[in-house]
C-alpha positions in Angstrom: 47.2 165.0 135.0 50.0 164.1 137.2 49.3 164.6 140.9 52.8 163.7 142.0 55.1 166.1 140.2 55.2 169.6 139.0 54.4 168.7 135.4 51.5 167.3 133.5 51.9 164.0 131.8 52.8 165.9 128.6 55.9 167.1 130.5 54.9 170.8 130.4 55.2 172.7 133.8 51.9 173.2 135.6 51.3 177.0 135.7 48.3 179.2 135.7 44.9 177.6 135.3 46.5 174.2 134.5 48.1 174.1 137.9 44.9 175.0 139.7 43.0 172.3 137.8 45.8 169.8 138.4 45.6 170.5 142.1 41.8 170.2 142.2 41.9 166.7 143.8 44.0 167.9 146.7 41.8 171.0 147.2 38.6 168.9 147.1 40.0 166.5 149.7 40.9 169.4 152.0 37.6 171.3 151.6 34.6 169.2 150.7 32.4 172.3 150.2 34.4 173.1 147.0 33.4 171.8 143.6 35.4 171.3 140.5 33.4 174.2 138.9 34.4 176.5 141.7 38.1 175.5 141.4 38.0 176.0 137.6 36.4 179.4 138.0 39.0 180.4 140.5 41.8 179.4 138.1 40.1 181.3 135.3 39.7 184.4 137.5 43.2 184.2 138.9 45.1 183.5 135.6 42.8 184.4 132.8 43.7 188.1 132.4 45.8 189.7 129.8 48.7 190.7 132.1 49.4 189.4 135.6 47.0 187.2 137.6 43.7 188.9 137.7 44.7 192.5 136.8 45.3 194.4 133.6 48.1 196.8 132.7 45.6 199.6 133.0 44.8 198.5 136.6 48.5 198.5 137.5 48.9 202.0 135.8 46.0 203.4 137.9 46.8 201.6 141.1 47.6 204.2 143.9 48.1 201.5 146.5 51.8 201.2 147.5 53.4 198.1 145.9 56.6 196.3 146.8 58.0 194.5 143.8 60.5 191.6 144.3 61.4 191.2 140.6 61.2 187.7 139.1 63.9 186.1 137.1 62.5 182.7 136.1 59.9 181.3 133.7 56.9 181.6 136.0 58.0 185.1 137.0 59.7 186.6 134.0 62.0 189.6 134.4 60.2 191.3 131.5 57.0 191.2 133.4 58.6 192.7 136.5 60.2 195.4 134.4 56.8 196.3 132.9 55.2 196.5 136.3 58.0 198.8 137.4 57.3 201.1 134.4 53.5 201.1 135.0 53.0 201.2 138.7 52.9 204.8 140.0 53.6 204.0 143.7 56.2 201.3 143.7 59.2 200.2 145.7 61.6 197.6 144.3 63.7 195.2 146.2 66.2 194.0 143.6 68.1 191.4 145.7 65.7 189.2 147.5 66.0 185.6 146.4 67.9 182.9 148.3 69.1 182.4 151.8 71.7 185.2 151.7 68.9 187.7 151.2 66.3 186.2 153.6 66.9 188.4 156.7 67.0 191.6 154.6 63.8 190.6 152.7 62.0 190.0 156.0 63.2 193.4 157.2 62.1 195.2 154.0 58.7 193.5 153.8 58.0 194.1 157.4 59.1 197.8 157.2 57.0 198.2 154.0 53.9 196.7 155.6 54.4 198.7 158.8 54.7 202.0 156.8 51.7 201.3 154.6 49.2 199.6 157.0 46.7 202.0 158.5 46.5 202.0 162.2 43.1 200.8 163.6 
């Protein structure tokens, strides 16, 4: 695996469990309590599901926790996946324009406002 770039030696982008395994050397150097087996298990748990990361479509459908979706538009974050999350999640807010420097201030404001509204006071 190529530790210097964003692709494996076969030229394919590192995504999902491949990215976690590819970054194992860096993670092990930063935290000697980790093992390769723990890192692989993390990658499998994080990316081994049938939908997004470690949750299923059914989980998203039943999730009552408020969600803020900043829809993806690239290969690692496909628009189709964002659209499906939008259809499934019952308690969802969508911020359509959020990418890039022109939207940074507005994104910070929206995320801060969302978290403020949905974080229980202690």
